[in-house]
N, C-alpha and C positions, 0 to 999 in steps of 0.2 A: 505493499498499497503505500502509497506516496507521503511525505511528508507533510504537515498541515501546515500553511501560513501563520500569521497573524499578525495583526493590529488595533494598535488601542485608538479606541469612538469615545470620548469624553464630552459632554455636554461641551460648547462653544464654550469660550475664554475662559475655562477651568484654568483654576491655581493649583500649586501642590499643596496637597492638604487638602481637596476637595475630594468627593464625594459622589462618581455618579455610576449606577447604579442598571446592568440593559438586561429589563427583563421578559420582554416580550417580542418574539418574530415571525410573519408573516409573510408573502411574497402574493401580490398582485397588478396589475396597470405597470409590470415592468420597470418593477420599483422594489424595496423595501419596508416591512414598515414594523418598528423596535421600537416597544414602549423600554421605558425607567421610568426614574424619579431621579434629585438632582438634589446637594447636599451642600453644601459650600463652607468651607471653616469657618467663617466671618461670621455660621448665624442668621446672616439673609438674604434671601430670596434662593429661599427651597421651592422648589416645583419641579411637578410630576409631569412628560415629554413622551408627547410621540415623534416620531423621527423618520423622514420620508427621505427615501434616495437609497445608490448605489453608497454599496459597503463602506466609501475614504470618508464619506458625511461628511459629505458637501452638497445635500438635498437642503427640507427646510422644516425649521425643531417648532413643533407647536406648542406652548408650554400650556398645560391641561389639568386642571387644579377643580377639584369641590367647590362650585360657591356658594362657600359659607363665608359668615361678614369676618372679619377679625374682630378679636373681644376690641370694643370700646375702640376701635376702628373704625368703625361702619362696614361697606359691605364689601369698596377697594379701596387699598391703599395708594396715599399717594405715591406716582412714581411708577405703577405697575400695571401694568398692558395683559392682567388676567386675574380674574376676585378668589381670596382664595390660597396666595401665595405666603408663608405664611413665614416672619420670621425666627430661625432656627429649627429649617426646615417645614417642609410641607406634610402637613397631616392626610391629602390624597396620597396612598401611591398605587400603579398603574401597574400592571403584571400583565398579561393577556393581552393582543390584540386582533382582531378579525374583523373583516374589508369586503365587501361588498365590491364582485368586479365590475359589475352594472356600472353603480352609481359614483364609487370611491367612497362612501358612504361609510366609515367605521365603527365598531362596537369593542368596548374597552372596557375590560372589569377590572379589579381591584381594592381596595378597603382606603377609608376615610375615618380615619382613628380606629375606632371599633365595630363599626359597618362593616360591610358588603358595600362597592358603590357598582355603577355601569353607569358609565356614557352613550350615549345610540348620533350620528351624526355627522355632520362633516370634519374634519379634521380643526377646521380652525375654534373650533370649540364655543359654537353659535348649536350646537347641540341639546339634549335632554341628558341631565341627570338623573338619576335616578339611587338612592339610601334600599339593599334588598340585603336581606336579611335569615333564615331562619330564626320560628315565631320562639324558642328558648331559645336565640346566640345571645354569646354575652361575647363573642370574640370571634369573626367573622371575615374573611378572606379567602375574594375569589385570584382563581388563580391563571384559565384561562377560558375563551371563548370559539363556541364553530359551529352551524347552522343554527344558533339558536338556541344552542343550549349552552349554558356558562358551569362551570365546578371548580370546586374550591372546601375550601373546613374552615368548621367554627370549632367548638367550644363552650361546653351547658354552663350553671351555675350548682347543677349539680353533682357535676363531678369535669371542672377543671380540665386535671389533668388528662381526656380521654381525648384527642386529638378527632371528628369522626370529619368523613365525607361525603358534600352532597352534589347535587345536580341541580340547576336551578330552570326553573321556562316558565316562562310570561305565560299565564292565564292557561299552565299547568301545573305552575309551587313547586314544592323541593320535593324530593328521593332523594331518600339517604343509601350515601350508598358501603353495606354491609346489614341492609334489613329489606328489600326486595324479594318478592315471593319468589322461589326457587335458586336461590344465593348461597351459595359455599359459606359465604366469609362469616367469624366467628362475633356473637353479640361480647363483649369490652373487649374490644384488641384497638386501636388506637393503626388507625385510618388515612394516608393525605391525599390527596389529589390534584396533580398538579399542572395535569393537559389531558389537551380532550383530540380529536380526529376523529373524519370520514368521510366514508373514499364515492356515496351514493348515497346519503341522507337517509339511512333510515339506521341503519347499525352504526352507532361509534365507538371506538376506539379508545379507552380513558387507560393513563397512568401517574401513577403514584409511589407512596412506600406507605406498607404493610410488616404490620407488629402481630401476623396472625399465629409466624411462626417462631414466634419468641424473639427474635433482630428483627433490624428492621430489612425489609428487604426490596426488588422494587416488585410492580408489578404489570399485568397490563388484563382489563376484561373489557367482554364487550358488552354495549346496553343496545338494547332491541326500542326503539322510538317508540313503534309502533304498539305492544307490548309491553312497554314497559318492563323488561325483566334484562336482569344480566345476566353475562352465560360462558363459558370459556375464560375462567380463572389461570392464570398462569406468572408464573416467579422464576425472575432473576435473579444471581448474584455477579459482582466482576468476579475475575478470578481472582483468588485470594483472598478477595474481601471477608469481613466479618457484617459492615454495614453494608448496602449499593438501597437508593432511589432513587426515581422516572424525573425528573421534573423536566423535561418536554417530547414531544412526538408530532412528526411531521408525514410526509409524503418520504419514500426513502429514492435512491437513483431509479430506482428501477419500481416499475407497477407493485414486483409480488412481494420488497420488503418497507417494511419503516424504518426511518431514523429516528431515534433518538437522543439524548441523553438527563449529562446524570449525574451525580458527586455518588462514593462511598470514601470507606477512613480511607483507600490505598491516594485516592485522587480524583479527579472528574472523567470524564469521559465522553465520545461521540459513541453507538452502536448500533448495526446495522441488523434488524428482524426479521428472517424472515413471513413472509404471512401465512403461511398454510401448516407450517413445521415449526413455527417460531421460539416453543423452547429446545428445542436441536438449532437450530440454527443460526448462533451469533457472533458475529466479526465486528468487536468490538479496539475501540479504535485511545490510546489517552491524549487527554486533553492536557496541557500543560503551555499554558502563555513563559515562552523564556524568559528566564532567571529572574521570573515569581518565588512568594514564598509561596503563595496561593492561588488558588483557581478553584471555578465553580464556573461548571456549564447548565448558564440556568433557561436557554429554549433552544429551539432547532432548526432547520428549513429543509431538508435533503444534508445536502454536507456542508451549509453553513451553521454555526456552533454559534451564539454570544453570553457574554454569562459578565463573573468582576475578574481581579486579578490584583493583588495589595504584594509589593517589593518592600522585605523584608529594613528595620529601618528609614525608614519611610511610611510620616502618616497617608489617610488618604486614602481610594479605594477607586481601581483604573477598569471604565469600561475596555471588553475587545470584543473581536468578530475575531471566529478562523476557518478559514477552508483549506 
């Protein structure tokens, strides 16, 4: 396999010590759509964003934040181009984009404080924001969206140590992953859902991390939208790793494969997995930014992985793309 190339992709005019976290990626209309959030070391001007363009960063960066007022400062602070930009960092964190290939409108998901948030509309921020969380949730983060479905994680006051995963669909509400009929997943085991994709609009494949086996293990599971049933659970561990989870899923380089990225206790990776015989046919490749102390693969589109890295002895967090 050819060596991967790496490129830093930070929010415009970032300074040493700032943090750029890249969280989600899709491809449509000859452009990459990348979500993330930016936290300056100065503590002023943090924002979530949607980047649209090529992987060299020369495209357009859209500041997007849930339009809640600053405490004591009105709805939009002086000098701010976007409502909801908070001193010390934005409480809006965007994690996953989806793009209408016909009109270019986007769906973005994430969280606003402890609540799940969804944005739908034009990339310029003129669309509609919604706060959406399961009824019993005390903390919700939506991580990915595709084809009208949203997946993410939440916790409840009843058992805050347990992470639960669920699907949200407007008009049909919430479906908890792990409690639907016909599911093999045991109650009482933490489960995370970080990515979702579908090739036909009916059967969706979800990825994340499972604690069913006592330690975190990456998983894939299929969800039939029509009958709302889960099936075909399969589990994966990065070679020689103790803990593994998947962070993102997309079509692979061929129609017969999925491409996934994630993190293990040994580092980050990209995996090509056969859709037909997926538990046995896996090609793993290491994702490590050259010279970095830590690297995380956060999302993937085909062979393109995005994430963050840190360098020993330097403050701050950098975004990167790898292909």
